[in-house]
N, C-alpha and C positions, 0 to 999 in steps of 0.2 A: 525333712524340712517342715517347720511349723507353718500355719497359715500366715502368721506375722512375718516370718522370714520370706515367704513367697510374695507377700504384698510389698515388702521392702525391696526385694529383687526386681519386681515389676516396675516399681516407682523409679528405681535406679536406672533401668533400661529406658524408661520413658524420658528421663532427663539426659540420656546419652546423646552426645553429638559427635559426628564423625569429624576428624581432622582433615584438612584439605589434602594432605598427602595420601590419606586412606581413600579419599574420594577418587583421586587420580588413579590409584591402584585398581579400584573396582571398575573404572571405565576402561583401563588398559586390559584387564582380564576379560571384560565383555567383548572388546574388539579383537583381541589376539586369540582368545580361548586357549591360551597356553601360558603357564606360569613363568617359564623361562623367558619368553618374549616380553611378557608384561613387566617382569622385573627389569629387563634391559631398557624398556621404554621409560620406566619411572626411575632409572638410575639407582637401582638396588641390586644386591646379590639375590640369587634365587632363594637361599635359606631365609634371608630377611623378609622377602616378599611373602614367602610361605607362612612365616610367623605372624606377619602383619594381618594376613587374611584370617588366620586362626584367631587372633586377638579380636578382630572385628566380629567374627561369628560368635565368639564367646560373649562379647559385649551385648549382642542382641539376643543371644540364645537360640538362634536358628541358623541353618546352613544356607549360605548365599550361593555356593557353587558346588556342583556335583563333580567329584573327581573321576575322570575317565582314564582308560589306559593310555590315550594319546592326547591329553589336554584336560580342559575343564569346561563345564557348561552351567550357565546360571540356573538356579532353581526358581520357583515362583517367587520366593522371598527375595532372591537376588535380582530378578527382573524388576520387581517393584522398587527396591532400593535404588537400583541403577537409574531408573527413570527419574526418580526424585533428585538424585545426585546431579544428573545432567541439567535439570531445571535450576537447581541451586547454584551450580557453577556458572550457568548463563546469567542468572540474576546478579551474581557477584561481579562478573565481568562488566555488565551494564552499569552497575553501581560504581565501579572503579573508573569507567569512562566518564560518568556524570561528575564525579568528584574532580577528576583531572580538568574537566571543562570549567567547573566553578573556580578551581584554583587558578586557571589561566585567565579568568575574568574576560571571556570572549567579548569583544566589542567590534566596532567597525560596521561595514555596510555589506549586505548581501542583496543582490537584485536578481529576481527570477522572472521568467515569462511563463504564462499559463493559459491554456485554452479554457473555455467556459466550464466544461464538466468537472475537471479536478479543482477548478477555482472555487466551486461551491461545496465541495465535499472533502477531497483528499488534502488539499493545501491548507485550509484553515486548521485542521487537526494537527498537521505537521508543524505549523507555525506555533500553535499553542504549546506543544511539547518542547519545541526548541526554546521558546521564551522562558519556560520554566527553568531550563538549565542555563541559559545565557540571556538574562534580562537586558543586558546592555547592548546586545546585538540588534542593529537596525535592519529590518527586512523590508525590502521594497518588492511589490508584486505588480507586474504589468499583465493585464488580461487582453488578449487579442487573438488574431487568427494565426495559424501555424506559419503561414508564409511571412507575415509581418515579423513574428517573433524570431524565426530562423535568421532573417536578415539582420536583426539587432544583435543576435548572438554572435554571428560571424564578424560583426564590427566591434565586438568586445564590450557591448553595452549591457549585456546580461551574463550572469554567472552560469546558469543552466536553465533549461526549459522543461516543462511537462507539456508536450505537444506531439504533433505528427510530423513525419518526414515524407514529403512527396517524392515520387520516383525521380524527378529531375534534380532533387536536392540530396539524393542518396549518394553522397560523395565521400571520399576518404578523409575529409577534414572534420567530419562529424562522427561522434559516437552515439549510438542509439541503444537504449535498454527498454524492452517492452514492458508495459504495465497492464493495460486492459483494452478491451474492445468497447464500442459504444453503440447502443441501439437508439434510434430516433423515434419521436412521436410528435403528433400535432396537438397543440394546446390552444385554448381560447378562454375567454372570460367565463366565470360561473354564470349559468343561465343562457349561454349562447344557443341559438336555434338549432345548430347542427348536433348539439349534444343529445337531442331527443331522437335523432335518426338511428335506428338499429342496423341499417344496411348501407352505411356510408360507403361511397366508392371514390376512386381517384377522379372520376368525372365531376363529382360534387366539389372536390377540393380544387380542381383546376379552375372552377368558376368563382372560387372564393377570393377574398382580398387577403394578402399575406405581408407579414414583416419578415424580411429575409436578410441574410448576410450578403455583402456585395458580390457581384460577379467576379470570378477569379478565385474565390475561396473554395476550399474543399467541400464544405457542407453545401454551398450553393450549387456546385457542379453535381453532387449526388442528388440533390433535390430536383434539379431540372431533368436529370436523366431518368428519374422515377416516372415522369410523365412521357418523355420521349420514347421510352422503351415500349410503350403501348400506343404510340402514335397519337398522343394528345398534345395540344398546345400548352406551353407552360403558362402559369397564371400571369395575367397582364396587369392587374392592379396590385402594385408592389411598393412597399416602403423599404429602403435598404439602410440597415444600421446594425451594429453589434453592441450598442450601448444598452446594457440590460435594464437600466432604469427607464430609458425611453421605451423599450420593448414592453415591459410589464405595465407601464402607465398607459400606453396606447392600447394594449390588449384589453385592459379593464374598462376603457372608455368607448371602445368601438367593437365591431364584429370582425375585426381582423383576426387572422390565425397566425401561428408562428410554429416553425419546426424546431424542436428542442431535444437535447439528450434526455432519454427516459429518466436517468438518475437525477438530473436537475429538475425535471418536471415533477417528480415525486416530492421534492422539497417544497415547491410552490403549491402543490395539491394539499400537503399536510398543513400549510399555513392558511389555506382557504382562499388564496389569491387567484388561482387558475384551476382549470379542469382539463383532463386529457380526453381528446375526441375518441369515440369508440371505433377505431380503425387501426389495423396493424400496417404501418407504413413499410413498403419494400425499399427501405432506405437505411442502410447500415454503414456506418463510418468505419474507416480503417482503425486499427488499434493505435493508441497513443502511448507515449512513454517518456523516459528521461533522455534529453538530448544535451550533449556537451561538445565543446570543441576539443578535438584530439590533442592539441598542443597546449591546452589550458591546465594550469595547476590551481586547483580550488583552494580557497582560504579555509582555515579551520572552521569558521562560522558557516561557510557554504557547505562544507563537508558534514557538519552537524545537522543542518537542515535536510540535506540529501539523505542522511542516515535515517531520519524520522520519516521522510517521504516513502522510502523503501519499506520500512517496517509496517507502516500503516497500510500501504498498498497491498501487502501480502494478506492481511486480514480482510481488507475491503473487497479485493477483486479475486 
C-alpha cells in the first residue's frame, strides 16, 4: 500500500461513524461478554452479530474484542470505543427528551418549596436549564422552613420540596429522596470585631447578638443545642426572621451575627457582602432532599424541573 493509499484509508476511518445498531451491539457484547447472548439481546442471529462485529473492526482497523474459548473480552481499543458509545447514546437520549419537551410546548404552573441552601445554589441552576427547554412553563418558588413547606405540600399547595423531613413527619404519605448534608457557619459584616479573634469560642458567641430563625425550626433547635451541650445559656439578644433580605441588610449595618449554611455563606463571601467567623461550629444539619406526596402524580413540567434538580445535584453534592 502506498503512502497515498494509507493516508486515504486513515482519512476514511476518521470520517467513519457507527450506526446506532452497531453501538447497541458493542454495549451488549461488553455487558454479556458472550456473542450468542449479545445477539439475542439485540434481536439478531449469532452469525449476523458476528459479521457486524467483524465489519466494525474492519472499519476502524483495530480489534475491539478478544475472542476467548468461552466468550469475548474488550481490548483497550474496545474499552475506549465502548466508553464513548455510552456517552453518545446518553446524549442522544437527552436530546430526544429535549425535542419531545419542545414539541409538547410545556406550559402551565409548577410550584416548589425550598429551604435556603438549595434556594441559592441548586434550584436557580435547575430552573435555568428547565426554562431553556420549556420557556412557557411558569415556575413558582417558595423559600421557607422545612416545617412550613411540608405543611403546604400536604395541603396540595406545592408540587414538591427540596427540604428536610423531621422525625415526626416521617410518615407513609411522603416520599423522600436524599440529596445532601449541610454544614453551618457563623457570618458577620466585613470588618466585624470578632473577625480579628484567632481563638474564638462558643463563650464569645453566646455573648453576641444574633439573627436567628424562629423557635421551632430545625436550625434554631440545632443552634440552641450547640450551647446547651456545654452548659451555656443561649444568646439573649436575638432577632427572629428567615427573610434573607432583612438578614443581610441588618448584618451589614450592625454587629449582629447569623448562622448560615456554609455553601450559602461562600456565595456572600465571594460577593464581598459578608465574612465567615474563624470558628468551626459544632452545628450540623440533617441531610436535605426531594420530598413529594406519595399519592401525587406530577405534571410534565414538574417532572422536567425535578429531572434537572437530580442531574445538577449529582454534580454538586
